[in-house]
C-alpha positions as CSV (number, residue, x, y, z in Angstrom):
1,M,-0.3,0.1,-0.1
2,W,0.9,3.3,-0.7
3,L,0.9,5.7,2.2
4,T,1.0,9.5,1.8
5,S,2.0,12.0,4.7
6,I,1.1,15.5,4.1
7,I,0.7,17.6,7.2
8,G,-1.9,20.5,6.8
9,F,-3.9,18.5,4.1
10,G,-6.6,15.8,4.1
11,R,-9.1,14.5,1.3
12,S,-12.5,15.6,0.9
13,A,-14.9,12.7,0.1
14,S,-14.2,13.4,-3.4
15,G,-10.9,12.1,-3.1
16,R,-9.4,15.2,-3.8
17,T,-6.6,16.5,-1.2
18,R,-8.2,19.6,0.7
19,R,-6.2,22.5,2.9
20,Q,-7.1,22.4,6.9
21,R,-7.6,25.6,8.4
22,A,-5.6,26.6,11.4
23,P,-7.4,27.0,14.3
24,V,-8.7,30.6,15.1
25,K,-6.9,32.5,17.9
26,P,-9.6,34.5,20.0
27,R,-9.5,37.9,20.0
28,R,-8.2,39.5,23.4
29,S,-10.7,42.5,24.3
30,P,-8.6,45.8,25.5
31,P,-8.4,45.8,29.0
32,L,-11.0,48.2,31.0
33,S,-10.3,51.5,32.4
34,L,-11.8,54.1,34.8
35,E,-12.3,57.1,32.8
36,Q,-11.4,60.3,35.3
37,L,-14.6,62.6,35.2
38,E,-14.7,66.6,36.2
39,E,-15.7,66.7,39.8
40,R,-18.9,68.5,39.9
41,A,-21.0,69.6,42.9
42,L,-24.3,69.0,43.3
43,P,-26.9,72.5,43.7
44,S,-27.6,73.1,47.5
45,N,-30.8,75.0,49.2
46,Y,-30.4,76.1,52.5
47,S,-32.6,78.6,54.8
48,A,-31.6,80.8,57.3
49,A,-33.7,82.1,60.3
50,T,-31.0,83.5,62.9
51,A,-27.7,84.7,62.7
52,S,-26.5,81.2,63.6
53,D,-27.8,79.4,60.6
54,L,-26.6,82.1,58.2
55,M,-23.0,81.5,59.4
56,A,-23.4,77.9,59.2
57,D,-25.4,77.2,55.9
58,I,-22.3,80.1,54.5
59,N,-19.8,77.2,55.7
60,A,-21.7,74.6,54.3
61,A,-22.1,75.7,51.3
62,N,-18.0,77.0,50.9
63,A,-17.4,73.5,52.0
64,A,-19.3,71.7,49.2
65,G,-18.8,74.4,46.3
66,G,-20.9,74.7,42.8
67,T,-24.2,76.2,42.7
68,N,-25.5,77.3,46.5
69,T,-29.3,78.9,47.0
70,M,-29.8,80.4,50.5
71,T,-33.0,81.7,51.5
72,L,-33.7,84.3,54.4
73,T,-36.7,83.5,56.6
74,A,-36.7,86.1,59.4
75,P,-39.1,88.4,59.9
76,S,-38.5,91.1,58.0
77,N,-38.1,92.7,61.8
78,S,-35.5,90.9,63.1
79,P,-32.3,91.8,61.7
80,Y,-29.6,89.0,61.5
81,V,-26.4,90.6,63.5
82,V,-23.3,89.2,62.5
83,S,-20.4,90.3,60.5
84,G,-17.0,88.2,58.9
85,L,-18.7,86.4,56.6
86,V,-16.5,84.8,53.7
87,I,-17.8,83.6,50.5
88,A,-14.5,81.0,49.4
89,N,-13.4,80.3,46.2
90,K,-15.7,77.9,44.0
91,D,-19.1,78.8,46.1
92,I,-21.7,80.4,44.1
93,L,-23.9,81.9,46.2
94,S,-27.2,83.2,45.9
95,I,-28.9,85.2,49.4
96,I,-32.6,85.8,48.9
97,G,-34.4,88.0,51.1
98,N,-37.8,89.3,51.6
99,G,-36.5,92.8,53.1
100,D,-34.4,91.4,55.5
101,T,-31.8,93.0,57.1
102,I,-27.9,91.9,57.9
103,D,-26.7,94.4,60.3
104,A,-22.8,94.2,61.5
105,N,-23.5,96.4,64.5
106,H,-19.8,98.1,63.8
107,G,-18.6,95.0,64.5
108,G,-16.6,94.3,61.0
109,R,-17.3,93.9,57.5
110,I,-20.0,92.2,56.7
111,F,-19.0,90.2,53.0
112,D,-15.9,89.1,51.4
113,V,-16.1,87.5,48.5
114,A,-12.8,85.6,47.8
115,N,-11.3,85.3,43.9
116,G,-13.1,82.8,42.4
117,G,-16.0,83.1,44.4
118,S,-19.2,84.3,43.3
119,L,-22.2,86.2,45.6
120,M,-25.7,87.1,44.3
121,L,-27.7,89.2,47.0
122,K,-31.5,90.2,46.4
123,N,-34.0,92.4,48.6
124,V,-31.6,92.5,51.4
125,T,-30.5,95.5,53.4
126,L,-26.7,95.4,54.8
127,Q,-26.0,98.5,57.1
128,N,-23.8,99.3,59.6
129,G,-20.1,97.6,58.6
130,L,-17.0,98.7,59.8
131,A,-13.6,98.4,57.8
132,F,-11.3,99.9,59.9
133,G,-7.2,99.4,60.2
134,S,-4.5,99.7,57.5
135,G,-4.2,98.1,53.6
136,T,-7.3,96.1,52.4
137,D,-8.8,96.3,56.0
138,A,-9.5,99.6,55.6
139,E,-11.4,98.9,51.9
140,G,-15.1,98.1,51.7
141,G,-17.0,99.0,54.8
142,A,-20.1,96.1,53.9
143,I,-18.2,94.2,50.9
144,Y,-14.8,93.3,49.3
145,N,-15.1,91.7,46.8
146,E,-12.4,90.0,44.7
147,G,-14.7,87.6,42.8
148,T,-18.1,88.4,41.4
149,L,-21.1,90.3,42.8
150,D,-24.3,91.3,41.7
151,L,-26.3,93.4,44.2
152,N,-30.2,93.0,43.0
153,A,-32.8,95.8,45.0
154,V,-30.4,95.9,47.7
155,I,-29.9,98.5,50.2
156,V,-26.3,99.4,51.6
157,Q,-26.5,102.0,54.3
158,G,-24.5,103.2,57.3
159,C,-21.4,101.2,56.5
160,V,-17.7,102.9,57.2
161,A,-14.0,102.0,55.5
162,Q,-12.2,104.1,58.0
163,G,-8.0,104.2,58.2
164,T,-6.0,103.8,61.0
165,P,-4.7,107.2,63.3
166,G,-1.1,108.6,62.4
167,T,1.3,108.1,65.0
168,N,2.6,111.0,67.6
169,G,5.3,113.4,65.7
170,G,7.5,113.4,68.7
171,S,8.6,115.8,71.6
172,T,12.3,116.3,70.9
173,L,14.0,119.4,71.6
174,G,15.9,121.4,69.1
175,K,13.6,120.2,65.7
176,I,13.0,122.6,63.3
177,T,10.0,124.2,63.5
178,G,6.8,122.7,60.9
179,N,9.1,119.8,60.3
180,I,6.9,117.2,60.0
181,G,7.1,113.5,62.2
182,G,5.6,110.0,62.5
183,I,3.6,107.6,60.8
184,P,0.3,109.3,58.2
185,G,-3.0,108.8,59.1
186,G,-4.1,105.5,57.0
187,P,-6.2,105.9,53.6
188,A,-9.5,104.3,53.3
189,A,-11.5,103.0,50.6
190,G,-15.0,102.1,49.7
191,G,-17.4,102.9,52.1
192,A,-19.7,100.6,51.3
193,I,-18.0,98.8,48.8
194,W,-15.0,98.0,47.3
195,S,-14.7,95.6,44.4
196,G,-11.3,94.6,42.0
197,G,-13.3,91.7,40.2
198,S,-16.7,91.7,38.6
199,L,-19.6,94.0,40.1
200,T,-23.0,94.2,39.2
201,L,-25.5,96.8,40.9
202,E,-28.9,96.4,39.6
203,N,-32.8,97.0,39.8
204,G,-33.3,99.9,42.3
205,T,-30.2,99.0,44.2
206,L,-29.1,101.7,46.7
207,I,-26.2,102.9,48.1
208,Q,-26.4,105.6,51.0
209,D,-25.0,107.4,53.9
210,N,-21.9,105.4,53.9
211,Q,-18.1,106.9,54.6
212,A,-14.7,106.5,53.9
213,L,-12.5,108.0,56.4
214,G,-8.7,108.6,56.3
215,G,-7.1,108.2,59.6
216,N,-6.0,111.1,61.5
217,G,-2.5,112.3,61.9
218,G,-0.5,111.8,65.1
219,P,-0.1,114.6,67.1
220,G,3.3,116.6,67.2
221,G,5.6,118.2,69.9
222,Q,7.5,120.6,70.8
223,F,8.9,122.3,67.6
224,I,7.9,119.3,65.4
225,A,4.6,118.7,63.9
226,G,2.5,115.8,63.9
227,S,1.9,113.8,60.9
228,P,-0.7,114.4,58.4
229,G,-3.7,112.7,57.9
230,G,-5.0,110.0,55.5
231,N,-6.6,109.8,52.1
232,A,-10.0,109.0,52.1
233,F,-11.6,107.4,48.5
234,G,-15.2,106.0,47.1
235,G,-17.6,107.4,50.1
236,G,-19.9,105.2,48.2
237,V,-18.3,102.6,45.9
238,Y,-14.9,102.0,45.3
239,I,-13.4,100.3,41.6
240,A,-9.9,99.0,41.8
241,G,-10.2,97.5,38.5
242,G,-12.1,94.1,36.7
243,T,-15.4,95.3,35.0
244,A,-18.8,97.4,37.0
245,N,-21.8,97.4,35.3
246,L,-24.4,99.9,37.3
247,T,-28.0,99.9,36.0
248,G,-30.6,102.2,38.0
249,V,-28.5,102.7,40.7
250,T,-28.9,105.4,43.4
251,I,-25.7,106.4,45.0
252,N,-26.6,109.6,47.4
253,N,-25.8,111.2,50.7
254,N,-22.2,109.5,50.8
255,S,-18.9,110.8,51.9
256,V,-14.8,110.8,51.6
257,L,-13.4,112.9,54.5
258,P,-9.7,113.2,54.7
259,G,-8.0,112.9,57.7
260,L,-6.9,115.6,60.0
261,G,-3.3,116.8,59.8
262,P,-0.9,119.0,58.5
263,G,-0.1,118.5,54.3
264,D,-2.2,117.7,51.5
265,S,-4.8,115.2,52.4
266,K,-7.8,114.8,50.1
267,G,-10.8,113.3,49.5
268,F,-11.9,111.9,46.3
269,G,-15.3,110.8,44.8
270,G,-17.9,111.3,47.5
271,G,-20.1,108.9,45.9
272,L,-18.1,106.7,43.3
273,Y,-14.4,106.5,42.6
274,V,-13.0,104.4,39.9
275,A,-9.5,103.7,39.9
276,S,-9.2,101.3,36.7
277,G,-10.8,98.9,35.0
278,K,-14.2,98.8,32.3
279,V,-17.1,100.7,33.8
280,N,-20.9,101.1,32.6
281,L,-23.2,103.2,34.3
282,T,-26.7,103.4,32.9
283,G,-29.4,105.3,34.0
284,D,-28.4,106.3,37.5
285,T,-28.7,108.9,39.6
286,L,-25.5,110.1,41.9
287,E,-26.7,112.8,44.2
288,G,-26.3,114.7,47.6
289,N,-22.9,112.9,47.8
290,A,-19.6,115.3,49.6
291,A,-16.1,115.5,49.3
292,G,-14.3,117.1,52.2
293,T,-16.0,119.4,54.2
294,D,-15.4,123.0,56.0
295,F,-17.5,122.3,58.8
296,G,-15.1,123.0,62.0
297,S,-11.6,122.1,59.6
298,S,-10.8,122.5,56.1
299,R,-10.5,119.3,54.6
300,N,-10.1,119.6,50.9
301,G,-11.8,117.2,48.3
302,T,-12.8,116.7,44.5
303,G,-15.5,115.0,42.2
304,G,-18.0,115.0,45.0
305,G,-20.2,112.8,42.5
306,M,-17.9,110.1,41.3
307,Y,-14.1,110.8,40.7
308,L,-12.9,109.0,37.5
309,A,-9.2,108.0,37.9
310,A,-8.4,106.0,34.8
311,G,-10.2,102.9,33.3
312,T,-13.0,103.3,30.5
313,V,-16.0,104.7,32.0
314,N,-19.3,104.2,29.5
315,L,-22.2,107.0,30.9
316,C,-25.4,106.7,29.7
317,N,-28.8,108.9,30.5
318,D,-27.0,109.3,34.3
319,T,-28.1,111.8,36.7
320,V,-25.6,113.2,38.6
321,Q,-26.2,116.7,40.2
322,N,-26.2,118.6,43.8
323,N,-23.2,116.9,44.8
324,F,-20.4,118.8,47.2
325,A,-16.9,119.3,46.9
326,Y,-14.7,121.6,49.4
327,G,-12.3,123.1,47.1
328,G,-12.6,120.7,43.9
329,V,-15.2,119.6,41.4
330,P,-18.2,119.1,43.2
331,D,-20.3,116.6,40.4
332,I,-17.8,115.0,38.1
333,A,-14.1,115.0,38.5
334,I,-12.1,113.6,35.4
335,A,-8.4,112.7,35.8
336,N,-6.4,112.6,32.6
337,Q,-6.0,108.6,32.5
338,A,-9.4,108.1,32.9
339,K,-11.5,107.5,29.3
340,V,-15.0,108.6,29.3
341,F,-17.7,108.3,27.0
342,N,-21.5,109.5,26.4
343,C,-24.1,107.2,24.8
């Protein structure tokens, strides 16, 4: 018998040689992997009936981050007496009132909005805030904003930003008469609001009866004068930079008052001071604001209604009248660095 041995071949029923198929190897699936998703915080709703509730809810919203809404539920005749409220980075908080009042009782600034944080206030009154000290401690009596701030139908009143007093000029004998000694009084800015971020004031928001007060100079001594007083900027609102949109806002009866002392300290912008940024004012009223005073001692000021130091400012259908500045421009003072446009 003739035998043939051929690897990989066989015979079909017809006797023909056929090629056998190699076994098919199963495909391997790619290994599973987990994709890192963007961190997202779910919106949270809070209600606050007391000052303790308000503080606790803000702390909880700061910890949660994301979009949060708080409703004030205290009776309108029962104020929340509280200060030192901080809106942290990544907290987007809306506080909705029903004519409620947050009263700092001169115990400190009411709100700090951090860079990256956001605060919207609606139908609330803020009053009696105090920012006292040097540097940022003397800026924004009610609110210091480095993030995003929106006031909708809000009243801000009776708040003060005040610089520290200067130090004693000394009493050393033998000094030349009139020589100024000691550290000057500190400057102050933004009696109600200091903003270097994004600012929106709208829907009948009222800024009234707030003050920026420069610190008094220190007393002098024999043959040596005291230290000069500090300057004051923006009795109602101080815009340090960023953007600001004011629509249908009233800024009334605010004032800037430089500190007492020798030298040339001044008050700038009784109602509003713009240091930089892009600012739009539409249908706003600035009336009865004051820069400087001649009551008791002459302390000069300019821009009783507003002082535009720099930045780009668009004015459209605004009313700026009946403001006062001792020794300067009563309504709108404009420095060379400011770019001002009218619609």
